[in-house]
C-alpha positions, -999 to 999 in steps of 0.1 A, spaced: -390 124 -682 -375 152 -666 -364 151 -630 -381 171 -604 -355 183 -581 -376 201 -556 -380 182 -524 -389 195 -490 -356 185 -471 -365 194 -438 -397 172 -438 -377 144 -455 -351 144 -426 -379 140 -402 -392 109 -419 -358 92 -434 -331 110 -417 -338 107 -380 -343 142 -370 -369 154 -346 -398 181 -359 -386 202 -331 -350 206 -345 -360 215 -383 -356 252 -390 -392 258 -403 -423 248 -421 -427 254 -458 -466 265 -458 -476 294 -481 -512 292 -488 -546 285 -470 -551 252 -488 -515 238 -478 -521 252 -440 -554 233 -436 -544 201 -452 -513 203 -428 -537 209 -397 -562 181 -408 -534 156 -414 -522 167 -379 -553 159 -362 -573 195 -365 -601 204 -389 -596 243 -392 -632 247 -400 -645 230 -369 -650 255 -339 -640 229 -313 -607 221 -329 -602 258 -334 -605 263 -298 -584 236 -290 -557 253 -311 -560 286 -295 -559 267 -260 -525 254 -271 -513 286 -283 -520 302 -248 -502 274 -230 -472 279 -251 -471 316 -245 -476 309 -206 -447 283 -208 -424 306 -226 -430 336 -204 -437 320 -169 -419 287 -171 -388 295 -194 -387 331 -182 -387 350 -216 -400 386 -212 -432 391 -230 -421 422 -248 -393 401 -268 -424 383 -284 -438 400 -313 -471 414 -300 -491 398 -330 -479 364 -322 -490 370 -287 -522 387 -289 -550 366 -303 -570 396 -315 -540 407 -336 -531 373 -350 -568 366 -356 -560 335 -378 -540 307 -358 -529 296 -393 -506 327 -395 -482 309 -373 -476 282 -398 -470 309 -425 -445 329 -403 -426 299 -396 -414 295 -431 -382 320 -436 -396 331 -470 -431 341 -455 -422 358 -423 -426 396 -422 -392 396 -401 -366 371 -388 -383 379 -352 -416 367 -366 -401 335 -380 -380 324 -346 -408 333 -324 -435 315 -346 -412 284 -347 -407 286 -308 -444 287 -302 -453 260 -326 -429 238 -309 -441 243 -277 -477 239 -290 -467 205 -306 -453 190 -274 -484 202 -254 -505 185 -279 -487 150 -275 -485 155 -238 -522 161 -231 -536 137 -256 -530 101 -242 -545 76 -221 -525 88 -190 -539 122 -190 -575 108 -191 -574 85 -163 -548 99 -140 -568 91 -108 -574 53 -117 -535 53 -126 -524 66 -95 -548 47 -71 -538 13 -88 -500 20 -91 -496 35 -56 -518 10 -36 -492 -16 -42 -468 2 -22 -489 18 4 -497 -18 17 -463 -23 23 -454 8 42 -456 8 80 -453 38 103 -441 33 138 -461 62 159 -439 58 188 -405 60 171 -417 81 144 -399 57 118 -411 41 84 -405 5 75 -410 -16 43 -427 -47 57 -451 -76 47 -480 -85 67 -469 -122 65 -433 -133 54 -399 -143 64 -380 -113 51 -370 -87 80 -386 -51 76 -364 -26 61 -362 9 78 -367 37 55 -351 72 58 -379 85 36 -406 70 13 -418 96 -14 -445 96 -40 -438 113 -72 -468 129 -84 -480 130 -118 -458 155 -139 -474 187 -147 -480 192 -184 -456 222 -183 -430 201 -167 -434 172 -192 -432 198 -221 -400 212 -208 -387 178 -206 -394 169 -241 -379 200 -252 -348 196 -233 -341 160 -245 -338 153 -283 -344 117 -278 -376 123 -259 -411 118 -273 -443 121 -252 -449 86 -254 -415 79 -241 -418 97 -209 -419 70 -186 -416 89 -151 -451 107 -150 -455 88 -119 -430 71 -93 -420 64 -59 -386 70 -41 -371 48 -15 -343 61 7 -326 39 31 -295 39 52 -269 22 33 -265 2 0 -272 -32 18 -308 -18 26 -311 -6 -11 -307 -41 -25 -330 -53 5 -356 -30 -9 -354 -45 -42 -355 -79 -27 -386 -71 -9 -404 -54 -39 -395 -88 -58 -402 -114 -34 -435 -98 -21 -446 -92 -59 -452 -57 -53 -437 -53 -86 -437 -77 -114 -403 -83 -128 -414 -94 -161 -429 -57 -171 -395 -41 -164 -381 -22 -191 -343 -31 -191 -333 -5 -215 -347 22 -190 -327 11 -160 -300 29 -144 -276 17 -115 -245 38 -107 -248 32 -72 -235 -5 -69 -229 -31 -97 -251 -62 -89 -222 -86 -94 -199 -67 -73 -226 -68 -44 -230 -103 -48 -193 -111 -47 -190 -91 -14 -218 -106 3 -205 -141 -6 -170 -133 10 -187 -117 39 -214 -141 50 -192 -165 66 -181 -139 91 -214 -137 106 -206 -103 121 -238 -84 114 -249 -55 92 -227 -27 107 -195 -47 102 -207 -57 66 -215 -20 56 -180 -9 67 -166 -39 49 -188 -33 18 -178 4 14 -141 -6 15 -143 -33 -9 -166 -12 -30 -144 19 -34 -112 -2 -40 -130 -24 -67 -160 -1 -83 -139 4 -115 -136 -30 -124 -173 -35 -129 -198 -20 -152 -222 6 -141 -256 10 -158 -265 47 -165 -291 58 -190 -275 90 -203 -293 122 -194 -273 154 -200 -291 173 -172 -284 149 -147 -252 154 -124 -226 125 -122 -229 127 -83 -265 115 -86 -262 79 -74 -292 56 -75 -308 25 -86 -336 34 -110 -361 13 -131 -390 16 -150 -418 -9 -149 -455 -12 -159 -486 -18 -145 -519 -33 -162 -544 -7 -155 -581 -15 -155 -608 9 -160 -642 -1 -153 -676 19 -159 -711 8 -146 -695 -23 -135 -679 -33 -168 -644 -33 -179 -639 -8 -207 -601 -3 -210 -568 -23 -201 -536 -8 -209 -502 -8 -193 -488 22 -176 -451 30 -168 -437 43 -136 -403 48 -121 -390 34 -90 -357 50 -73 -338 35 -45 -309 55 -30 -288 54 2 -287 82 27 -256 96 16 -266 99 -21 -301 114 -10 -282 141 9 -264 152 -23 -297 152 -44 -310 178 -19 -280 203 -22 -254 212 -48 -251 204 -86 -268 172 -80 -300 187 -65 -333 187 -80 -334 224 -83 -302 224 -102 -314 196 -124 -347 216 -134 -326 244 -142 -303 226 -164 -332 211 -180 -349 247 -186 -316 259 -203 -316 230 -228 -351 234 -235 -345 273 -240 -315 263 -264 -334 239 -284 -362 262 -290 -340 286 -312 -318 262 -326 -313 262 -363 -302 229 -369 
């Protein structure tokens, strides 16, 4: 039997080579039957009117993302790929994405870019989280809201239990991180080669800002001892701590506890000890090429078992991951300005997304 030497190498690379579909040079679809089968396998029936409407919806979202969020001038994109009346058939994007089918290199590269954006929108908008956002936010955030107290006279916030022996922890700030918009999620997924929609764990989150490192660990102690979070549900491979190693904090506390001089003396002692010994201890930092090295915090992803009821009956249970960030005041000041600021981070993220859209790896 003669060997068949023809393989779709880009497709094989995504299945057996560890490459993301966002990083292949194009599709190899050259007729209607192949296009229809591709779409059907993907999840859309081209001959179903509702599915066609959804495809055109994602096409429109992709064009808006490219022009309004990633700042590509509309005139740079071939008009036929932008205007539905000129494109007529959404399957043409699949044809044009193949180098051998495209009428010009511009058609091919922009078709690929549009399809990449559409693909990520499809994944980011078709999950349990998108359908139950109100229930998720209510059930996750209520656990924290019950422990946040605001003193109207001093205008200060505290982390405090209604009953318990732990002292209240003064908060410089407490922030909710609302659900990421679809555009924000898509840019993040485009920017990070290892990211999948199902692995975006920070769609929702909270941030604690406190005075010093001792208070950072005091917040952690409070959340754990009062079961605000369930530590068995934490995802250890998603944790970051480049603020202070747990072992170093513990050893410093052990050295200091016999002095009994109070928290101010402890913080001065701790800072000196931290700076002279930090290099001897391992910091945990989940790699993110957009995050600046000066961004120091403790961050972890934990999960909440969400319950969805309808007409008095439980219809769904599922785990939802969310992010908790804790940082001291010095670190927070760096977050709000300079290279580690959120705006700078977002700009680096957009630049990575732009580069990836037109990569030919």
